[in-house]
C-alpha positions in Angstrom: 113.6 83.8 104.3 112.9 84.0 108.2 109.1 84.1 108.4 107.4 86.9 110.3 104.5 85.7 112.8 101.2 87.0 112.1 100.8 90.2 114.2 98.1 91.0 116.7 94.9 92.2 115.4 95.3 95.8 114.5 92.7 98.1 116.3 89.4 99.0 114.8 89.3 102.9 114.2 86.4 105.1 115.3 85.0 107.7 112.9 87.1 110.4 115.0 90.4 108.3 114.8 90.0 107.8 111.2 89.1 111.7 110.6 92.5 112.5 112.5 94.4 110.1 110.2 92.7 111.4 107.0 93.7 114.9 107.9 97.2 113.8 108.6 97.5 112.2 105.2 96.0 115.2 103.2 98.7 117.4 105.0 101.5 114.9 104.5 100.7 114.7 100.8 100.1 118.3 99.9 102.9 117.8 97.4 100.5 115.5 95.2 98.3 118.2 93.7 96.6 118.5 90.4 95.0 115.9 87.9 98.1 113.6 88.5 98.1 113.6 92.0 101.0 111.5 93.4 102.1 110.7 89.9 104.0 114.0 90.2 106.7 112.0 91.9 107.5 110.3 88.5 109.9 112.8 87.2 111.9 112.1 84.1 115.0 111.4 86.3 113.2 108.6 88.2 111.6 107.2 85.1 115.2 107.1 83.7 116.5 105.7 86.9 113.8 102.9 86.9 115.0 101.7 83.4 118.3 100.6 85.4 116.3 97.9 87.0 116.1 95.8 84.0 118.7 93.2 84.1 117.5 90.1 82.3 114.7 91.7 80.0 112.1 89.2 81.2 108.6 90.6 81.1 105.8 89.5 83.4 102.1 90.4 83.5 100.7 91.8 86.8 97.0 91.3 85.5 94.6 88.4 85.7 92.7 87.2 82.6 89.4 89.2 82.2 86.4 87.1 83.7 83.6 86.5 81.4 81.6 83.9 83.7 79.4 84.9 86.5 80.5 84.1 89.9 80.0 85.2 93.6 82.7 87.9 93.3 81.7 88.7 89.7 77.9 89.1 89.4 78.4 91.5 86.3 81.1 89.6 84.2 82.7 91.2 81.2 80.6 90.4 77.9 82.5 89.3 75.0 80.7 89.0 71.9 81.8 87.9 68.5 80.2 90.3 66.1 81.5 88.4 62.8 79.8 85.5 61.4 82.1 82.2 61.9 80.3 80.4 59.1 81.8 83.1 56.5 85.3 82.6 57.6 85.8 79.7 55.4 84.4 81.2 52.3 86.9 82.7 49.7 88.4 86.2 49.6 89.2 88.5 52.6 87.4 88.3 55.8 87.8 89.7 59.5 87.3 88.1 62.8 85.6 90.7 65.0 84.3 91.1 68.5 83.3 93.6 71.1 83.4 94.0 74.9 81.7 95.5 77.8 83.0 95.8 81.4 82.1 97.0 84.8 85.6 98.4 85.5 85.4 98.4 89.3 84.2 95.0 90.1 85.9 92.5 92.4 87.3 90.2 89.8 89.0 92.1 86.8 92.4 93.9 87.2 91.8 97.7 87.1 93.2 101.0 87.9 91.1 103.7 89.8 91.3 107.4 88.7 91.3 110.2 91.4 87.6 111.0 90.5 86.7 107.5 91.6 86.4 108.1 95.4 83.9 110.9 96.4 84.2 111.7 100.2 82.1 114.1 101.9 80.9 115.7 98.6 84.5 116.1 97.1 87.3 114.6 95.2 90.8 114.6 95.7 92.3 118.1 96.4 88.8 119.4 97.6 87.2 119.5 94.0 83.4 119.4 93.9 82.0 116.1 93.2 79.7 117.7 90.9 82.6 117.5 88.3 81.5 113.8 88.1 78.3 113.9 85.8 76.0 111.5 84.1 78.2 111.9 80.8 81.4 111.2 82.7 84.0 112.7 84.8 85.1 116.4 83.8 88.1 116.3 86.1 90.5 113.9 87.6 89.5 111.0 85.0 91.9 108.5 84.0 92.9 110.6 81.0 95.5 112.0 83.6 97.5 108.8 83.0 97.2 109.1 79.1 100.9 109.0 78.9 101.4 105.8 80.8 102.7 105.3 84.3 106.3 104.2 84.1 108.7 103.7 87.2 110.4 101.6 89.6 108.2 98.7 90.9 108.6 97.1 94.2 106.7 94.0 95.2 106.3 93.3 99.1 105.0 89.7 99.6 103.2 89.6 102.9 102.3 85.7 102.6 105.8 84.9 102.0 106.7 87.1 105.0 104.5 85.1 107.3 105.2 81.8 105.7 101.7 81.0 104.4 100.3 80.9 100.9 97.8 83.6 101.5 96.2 85.9 104.1 92.7 84.8 105.0 89.9 87.1 104.2 89.5 89.8 106.9 93.1 89.7 107.6 95.1 93.1 107.7 98.4 94.1 106.2 100.0 96.5 109.0 102.6 99.2 108.8 104.8 96.7 110.6 104.1 94.0 108.0 105.4 96.4 105.4 108.7 97.4 107.2 109.4 93.6 108.0 108.8 92.7 104.4 111.2 95.3 103.1 114.0 94.0 105.7 113.2 90.4 104.8 113.4 91.0 101.1 116.4 93.1 101.2 114.7 96.1 99.4 113.5 99.6 100.2 110.5 101.5 98.9 111.6 104.8 97.8 110.1 108.2 96.6 108.1 107.9 93.2 108.1 104.1 93.5 105.1 102.0 92.3 104.3 100.0 95.5 102.7 96.5 95.0 101.4 94.5 98.1 100.6 90.8 97.8 98.1 89.3 100.0 97.8 86.1 97.9 94.2 86.8 97.0 94.5 85.4 93.6 96.2 82.2 94.7 93.3 81.6 97.2 90.9 82.2 94.6 92.7 79.9 92.1 92.9 77.1 94.8 89.6 77.4 96.7 87.5 78.8 94.1 85.9 82.3 94.2 83.9 83.7 97.1 81.9 86.9 97.8 85.0 89.2 98.2 82.8 92.2 98.7 82.0 90.8 102.2 85.4 89.2 103.1 88.9 89.8 101.8 92.3 90.6 103.0 93.7 94.1 102.5 95.6 97.0 104.1 94.8 98.3 107.5 94.3 102.0 107.1 97.3 102.9 109.4 99.7 101.3 106.9 99.0 104.1 104.7 101.5 106.1 107.0 104.2 104.0 105.5 103.3 105.0 101.9 103.3 108.8 103.0 106.6 108.4 104.7 108.0 107.0 101.3 106.0 109.3 99.0 105.1 106.4 96.6 103.4 107.4 93.5 101.1 104.5 92.9 99.5 101.6 95.1 98.6 98.2 93.8 97.2 95.0 95.2 96.1 91.5 94.2 92.8 92.2 96.1 90.8 95.4 96.6 93.5 97.1 98.9 90.7 97.5 101.4 90.0 94.7 104.0 86.5 93.6 104.4 84.8 93.9 106.8 86.0 97.4 107.1 88.3 98.2 110.4 86.7 101.7 110.5 83.5 102.7 112.0 81.4 104.3 109.4 83.6 104.1 106.4 83.6 101.0 104.2 86.6 101.5 102.2 89.1 103.6 104.3 92.2 102.7 102.3 90.4 104.0 99.1 89.5 107.1 101.1 93.1 107.7 102.2 95.0 106.7 99.1 92.8 108.2 96.2 91.1 111.0 98.0 93.6 112.2 100.7 97.0 111.2 99.1 96.1 111.3 95.4 97.4 107.8 94.6 96.1 105.8 91.7 95.0 102.6 92.9 95.4 99.2 91.0 92.8 96.5 92.3 92.7 92.7 91.8 96.0 92.5 89.9 97.8 89.0 90.3 101.5 88.4 91.4 101.4 84.5 91.0 103.8 85.0 88.0 105.9 87.9 89.2 106.4 86.7 93.0 108.3 83.4 92.0 110.3 85.4 89.4 111.4 87.8 91.9 112.2 85.2 94.4 114.2 83.2 91.8 116.2 86.3 90.9 116.6 87.2 94.7 115.4 91.0 94.0 111.9 92.4 94.3 112.3 95.6 92.1 111.8 96.1 88.6 110.8 98.5 85.8 107.0 98.8 85.5 104.9 100.1 82.7 101.1 100.7 83.1 99.0 102.0 80.3 95.6 102.7 81.0 93.0 102.9 78.1 92.5 106.5 76.8 88.9 106.9 78.3 89.0 110.8 78.8 85.8 110.8 81.1 86.1 107.6 82.9 86.7 106.7 86.6 89.1 104.1 85.6 90.3 101.5 83.2 90.9 98.0 82.8 94.8 97.4 82.9 97.6 95.0 82.2 100.8 96.4 84.1 104.1 94.8 82.8 107.1 94.2 85.0 110.3 94.1 83.3 113.0 92.3 85.3 
């Protein structure tokens, strides 16, 4: 693959410039209404067409193992507790091994999906719904329950480090609209309407080789202007191996501009902190970057998101 040079640093956006971009994304995503948002693009016909992406039957996880150890990017690790008594296991008769889990769903380490109620911007949720629908007892609208029947469609992986000929993008680097278009060309794939788009920045590989760091302060992600690409193609889902947002933010006064544009303006369910270190080499070996993808969030009717283990079927 011919490598693509790192683009010039994209411009920072003022609050006014971001406001113009936000309103444009709302207008261009008017079709993505209701609790399901952009999942409306996953028609039965498109789901059926996605099954034709299966060639070998190989299945590959897009999730990282759940982190139970504290670290600079994981101050609230998942808690895993065995609730049975190990000393009883060797006794006669029937016994059950038992355990329980607790997790901060929206941390900077574990793979998760954001529901459309996750992002509150100027006192509203996606579609202009009042943020008062998110209460102390849970979300009464736009919760992850909207995806209770699963998210199944054609997945496409765009590998930006592969495009640039580097193992990963350094924290603070941006994926631009030009990167996404160039990756399509280089990988001989085209993102289409209703696709589940996954963008690799190499966050997981960097973390694995160099160790965890405070990703809340420094991470690679998409530049807000790259969301124009998603609007053009009318994708149904966006997923990344980082947070999808760059840190520090490129936008004056908005810390998570991609989350605001994707979830709030465009109605996209976001998947954060996935891992593509199994999928990317499999795609490269087969010479194709599209696949059937199955995402099954937990049924948490009032929740703002869920831990998730997406599966690619090649």
